[in-house]
A tleap script that builds the chain and sets N, CA, C and O, in Angstrom:
source leaprc.protein.ff14SB
mol = sequence {
  NMET GLU THR PHE LYS ILE GLU VAL GLN GLU
  PHE LEU SER ARG ILE VAL GLU ILE GLU ALA
  LYS ASN ILE ASP GLU ALA ILE LEU ARG LEU
  LYS GLU MET TYR ASN SER GLU GLU ILE VAL
  LEU ASP ASN GLU ASP PHE VAL THR SER GLU
  ILE GLU GLU PHE LYS CASP
}
set mol.1.N position { -30.909 -68.137 -163.073 }
set mol.1.CA position { -31.062 -69.046 -162.085 }
set mol.1.C position { -31.369 -68.675 -160.716 }
set mol.1.O position { -30.559 -68.074 -160.011 }
set mol.2.N position { -32.320 -68.959 -160.398 }
set mol.2.CA position { -32.388 -68.774 -159.088 }
set mol.2.C position { -32.039 -69.691 -157.665 }
set mol.2.O position { -31.778 -70.890 -157.766 }
set mol.3.N position { -32.056 -69.247 -156.818 }
set mol.3.CA position { -31.635 -70.060 -155.250 }
set mol.3.C position { -33.042 -70.093 -154.616 }
set mol.3.O position { -33.922 -69.236 -154.533 }
set mol.4.N position { -32.949 -71.466 -154.167 }
set mol.4.CA position { -34.129 -71.672 -153.414 }
set mol.4.C position { -33.489 -72.423 -151.670 }
set mol.4.O position { -32.554 -73.195 -151.458 }
set mol.5.N position { -34.318 -71.876 -150.861 }
set mol.5.CA position { -33.965 -72.651 -149.580 }
set mol.5.C position { -34.937 -73.950 -149.517 }
set mol.5.O position { -36.125 -73.661 -149.373 }
set mol.6.N position { -34.626 -75.352 -149.602 }
set mol.6.CA position { -34.923 -76.276 -149.204 }
set mol.6.C position { -35.069 -76.913 -147.695 }
set mol.6.O position { -33.950 -76.933 -147.182 }
set mol.7.N position { -36.094 -77.450 -146.795 }
set mol.7.CA position { -35.793 -77.877 -145.825 }
set mol.7.C position { -36.143 -79.304 -145.907 }
set mol.7.O position { -37.168 -79.650 -146.495 }
set mol.8.N position { -35.245 -80.268 -145.278 }
set mol.8.CA position { -35.283 -81.446 -144.845 }
set mol.8.C position { -35.614 -81.730 -143.639 }
set mol.8.O position { -34.636 -81.521 -142.921 }
set mol.9.N position { -36.510 -82.106 -143.038 }
set mol.9.CA position { -36.656 -83.261 -141.918 }
set mol.9.C position { -36.539 -84.585 -141.715 }
set mol.9.O position { -36.889 -85.318 -142.639 }
set mol.10.N position { -36.210 -84.967 -140.920 }
set mol.10.CA position { -36.002 -86.605 -140.399 }
set mol.10.C position { -36.898 -86.953 -139.239 }
set mol.10.O position { -36.610 -86.091 -138.408 }
set mol.11.N position { -37.677 -87.608 -138.796 }
set mol.11.CA position { -38.311 -88.025 -138.047 }
set mol.11.C position { -38.002 -89.194 -137.312 }
set mol.11.O position { -38.240 -90.285 -137.832 }
set mol.12.N position { -37.428 -89.120 -135.997 }
set mol.12.CA position { -36.926 -90.669 -135.437 }
set mol.12.C position { -38.252 -90.701 -134.244 }
set mol.12.O position { -38.754 -89.673 -133.789 }
set mol.13.N position { -38.643 -91.985 -133.896 }
set mol.13.CA position { -39.176 -92.446 -133.102 }
set mol.13.C position { -39.146 -93.499 -132.536 }
set mol.13.O position { -39.222 -94.414 -133.356 }
set mol.14.N position { -39.019 -94.084 -130.806 }
set mol.14.CA position { -38.711 -94.847 -130.358 }
set mol.14.C position { -39.852 -95.259 -129.152 }
set mol.14.O position { -40.265 -94.363 -128.416 }
set mol.15.N position { -40.328 -96.634 -128.994 }
set mol.15.CA position { -41.138 -96.676 -128.038 }
set mol.15.C position { -40.149 -97.063 -127.055 }
set mol.15.O position { -39.075 -97.540 -127.420 }
set mol.16.N position { -40.534 -96.831 -125.406 }
set mol.16.CA position { -39.585 -97.296 -124.263 }
set mol.16.C position { -40.753 -97.805 -123.330 }
set mol.16.O position { -41.707 -97.037 -123.213 }
set mol.17.N position { -40.787 -98.787 -122.775 }
set mol.17.CA position { -41.496 -99.127 -121.375 }
set mol.17.C position { -40.888 -98.758 -120.557 }
set mol.17.O position { -39.692 -99.032 -120.455 }
set mol.18.N position { -41.555 -98.004 -119.706 }
set mol.18.CA position { -40.876 -97.320 -118.136 }
set mol.18.C position { -41.865 -97.820 -116.977 }
set mol.18.O position { -43.086 -97.826 -117.131 }
set mol.19.N position { -41.319 -98.175 -115.978 }
set mol.19.CA position { -41.774 -98.533 -114.842 }
set mol.19.C position { -41.969 -97.427 -113.910 }
set mol.19.O position { -41.004 -96.798 -113.476 }
set mol.20.N position { -43.418 -97.105 -113.516 }
set mol.20.CA position { -43.647 -95.766 -112.872 }
set mol.20.C position { -44.729 -95.769 -112.041 }
set mol.20.O position { -45.529 -96.668 -112.301 }
set mol.21.N position { -45.120 -94.806 -110.802 }
set mol.21.CA position { -46.277 -94.729 -109.929 }
set mol.21.C position { -47.442 -94.480 -111.086 }
set mol.21.O position { -48.516 -95.080 -111.120 }
set mol.22.N position { -47.014 -93.499 -111.995 }
set mol.22.CA position { -48.155 -92.745 -112.899 }
set mol.22.C position { -47.368 -92.389 -114.093 }
set mol.22.O position { -46.147 -92.529 -114.154 }
set mol.23.N position { -48.214 -91.857 -115.176 }
set mol.23.CA position { -47.622 -91.262 -116.247 }
set mol.23.C position { -46.648 -90.028 -116.195 }
set mol.23.O position { -45.569 -89.966 -116.785 }
set mol.24.N position { -47.154 -89.139 -115.463 }
set mol.24.CA position { -46.263 -88.386 -115.303 }
set mol.24.C position { -44.883 -88.423 -114.846 }
set mol.24.O position { -43.978 -87.660 -115.183 }
set mol.25.N position { -44.824 -89.587 -113.888 }
set mol.25.CA position { -43.317 -89.874 -113.289 }
set mol.25.C position { -42.641 -90.676 -114.586 }
set mol.25.O position { -41.463 -90.595 -114.935 }
set mol.26.N position { -43.623 -91.420 -115.168 }
set mol.26.CA position { -42.993 -92.148 -116.190 }
set mol.26.C position { -41.996 -91.421 -117.661 }
set mol.26.O position { -41.083 -91.813 -118.388 }
set mol.27.N position { -42.883 -90.103 -117.506 }
set mol.27.CA position { -42.440 -89.259 -118.344 }
set mol.27.C position { -41.189 -88.539 -118.171 }
set mol.27.O position { -40.290 -88.305 -118.978 }
set mol.28.N position { -41.352 -88.177 -116.689 }
set mol.28.CA position { -40.028 -87.347 -116.153 }
set mol.28.C position { -39.005 -88.121 -116.173 }
set mol.28.O position { -37.979 -87.556 -116.551 }
set mol.29.N position { -38.868 -89.595 -115.811 }
set mol.29.CA position { -37.866 -90.320 -116.413 }
set mol.29.C position { -37.749 -90.805 -117.327 }
set mol.29.O position { -36.589 -91.209 -117.240 }
set mol.30.N position { -38.083 -91.089 -118.184 }
set mol.30.CA position { -37.832 -91.001 -119.633 }
set mol.30.C position { -36.861 -89.483 -119.935 }
set mol.30.O position { -35.687 -89.491 -120.305 }
set mol.31.N position { -37.577 -88.418 -119.708 }
set mol.31.CA position { -36.755 -87.077 -120.188 }
set mol.31.C position { -35.201 -87.201 -119.392 }
set mol.31.O position { -34.174 -86.943 -120.020 }
set mol.32.N position { -35.175 -87.522 -118.293 }
set mol.32.CA position { -34.141 -87.698 -117.749 }
set mol.32.C position { -33.053 -88.509 -117.993 }
set mol.32.O position { -31.862 -88.358 -117.724 }
set mol.33.N position { -33.786 -89.585 -118.664 }
set mol.33.CA position { -32.962 -90.946 -119.454 }
set mol.33.C position { -32.537 -90.297 -120.926 }
set mol.33.O position { -31.388 -90.314 -121.367 }
set mol.34.N position { -33.588 -89.773 -121.538 }
set mol.34.CA position { -32.991 -89.017 -122.788 }
set mol.34.C position { -32.003 -87.867 -122.614 }
set mol.34.O position { -31.006 -87.945 -123.331 }
set mol.35.N position { -32.079 -86.917 -121.879 }
set mol.35.CA position { -31.091 -86.086 -121.399 }
set mol.35.C position { -29.953 -85.848 -121.073 }
set mol.35.O position { -29.376 -84.774 -121.245 }
set mol.36.N position { -29.303 -87.276 -120.333 }
set mol.36.CA position { -28.508 -87.842 -119.995 }
set mol.36.C position { -28.058 -88.732 -121.032 }
set mol.36.O position { -26.878 -89.046 -120.879 }
set mol.37.N position { -28.536 -89.168 -121.895 }
set mol.37.CA position { -27.819 -89.753 -123.017 }
set mol.37.C position { -27.987 -91.217 -122.956 }
set mol.37.O position { -27.347 -91.795 -123.835 }
set mol.38.N position { -28.648 -91.962 -122.189 }
set mol.38.CA position { -28.880 -92.930 -122.031 }
set mol.38.C position { -29.543 -93.754 -122.974 }
set mol.38.O position { -29.206 -94.911 -123.228 }
set mol.39.N position { -30.996 -92.818 -123.765 }
set mol.39.CA position { -31.824 -93.274 -124.926 }
set mol.39.C position { -31.045 -92.604 -125.944 }
set mol.39.O position { -30.695 -91.468 -125.625 }
set mol.40.N position { -30.697 -92.992 -127.038 }
set mol.40.CA position { -30.091 -91.414 -128.151 }
set mol.40.C position { -30.690 -92.439 -129.504 }
set mol.40.O position { -30.361 -93.567 -129.871 }
set mol.41.N position { -31.198 -91.948 -129.758 }
set mol.41.CA position { -32.428 -92.180 -131.461 }
set mol.41.C position { -31.179 -91.959 -132.513 }
set mol.41.O position { -30.396 -91.015 -132.626 }
set mol.42.N position { -31.317 -93.394 -133.354 }
set mol.42.CA position { -30.436 -93.473 -134.389 }
set mol.42.C position { -31.176 -93.995 -136.065 }
set mol.42.O position { -32.359 -93.897 -136.391 }
set mol.43.N position { -30.284 -94.422 -136.709 }
set mol.43.CA position { -31.052 -94.840 -138.011 }
set mol.43.C position { -32.018 -95.757 -137.707 }
set mol.43.O position { -33.036 -95.700 -138.397 }
set mol.44.N position { -31.957 -96.611 -136.827 }
set mol.44.CA position { -33.073 -97.424 -136.735 }
set mol.44.C position { -34.124 -97.032 -136.277 }
set mol.44.O position { -35.122 -97.709 -136.524 }
set mol.45.N position { -34.254 -95.874 -135.499 }
set mol.45.CA position { -35.500 -94.966 -135.416 }
set mol.45.C position { -36.222 -94.547 -136.079 }
set mol.45.O position { -37.403 -94.264 -135.875 }
set mol.46.N position { -35.495 -94.435 -137.128 }
set mol.46.CA position { -36.129 -93.446 -138.536 }
set mol.46.C position { -37.754 -94.087 -139.077 }
set mol.46.O position { -38.206 -95.216 -139.265 }
set mol.47.N position { -38.346 -92.538 -139.206 }
set mol.47.CA position { -39.941 -93.211 -139.481 }
set mol.47.C position { -40.161 -92.803 -140.909 }
set mol.47.O position { -40.561 -93.596 -141.761 }
set mol.48.N position { -39.883 -91.523 -141.148 }
set mol.48.CA position { -40.188 -90.745 -142.476 }
set mol.48.C position { -39.527 -89.462 -142.350 }
set mol.48.O position { -39.317 -88.862 -141.295 }
set mol.49.N position { -39.152 -89.017 -143.770 }
set mol.49.CA position { -39.022 -87.487 -143.925 }
set mol.49.C position { -39.666 -86.696 -144.738 }
set mol.49.O position { -40.403 -87.349 -145.477 }
set mol.50.N position { -39.708 -85.524 -144.929 }
set mol.50.CA position { -40.644 -84.747 -145.379 }
set mol.50.C position { -39.570 -83.680 -146.212 }
set mol.50.O position { -38.567 -83.596 -145.503 }
set mol.51.N position { -39.442 -83.022 -147.175 }
set mol.51.CA position { -38.751 -82.353 -147.696 }
set mol.51.C position { -40.014 -81.173 -148.371 }
set mol.51.O position { -41.049 -81.383 -149.004 }
set mol.52.N position { -39.251 -79.697 -147.816 }
set mol.52.CA position { -40.514 -78.978 -148.609 }
set mol.52.C position { -39.566 -77.596 -148.489 }
set mol.52.O position { -38.561 -77.469 -147.790 }
set mol.53.N position { -40.235 -76.503 -149.460 }
set mol.53.CA position { -39.724 -75.170 -149.347 }
set mol.53.C position { -39.599 -74.615 -148.085 }
set mol.53.O position { -40.482 -74.757 -147.240 }
set mol.54.N position { -38.486 -73.940 -147.866 }
set mol.54.CA position { -38.055 -73.106 -146.511 }
set mol.54.C position { -38.838 -72.102 -146.859 }
set mol.54.O position { -38.995 -71.649 -147.993 }
set mol.55.N position { -39.478 -71.656 -145.574 }
set mol.55.CA position { -40.042 -70.102 -145.939 }
set mol.55.C position { -39.679 -69.654 -144.595 }
set mol.55.O position { -39.882 -70.277 -143.553 }
set mol.56.N position { -39.007 -68.270 -144.749 }
set mol.56.CA position { -38.589 -67.429 -143.632 }
set mol.56.C position { -39.676 -66.874 -142.892 }
set mol.56.O position { -39.455 -66.145 -141.925 }
savepdb mol mol.pdb
quit
């Protein structure tokens, strides 16, 4: 019997409305919120999953 490495990936996504002067500022604010764990994606943000052979 052989052993196989299989990778499972889950994809989460959330749309967040950010008030800012421009898109760069909005992205920076969101990154700061995400890094400080003000935004935490969870099972309600699940979009899809993929399962495929893992290749080294």
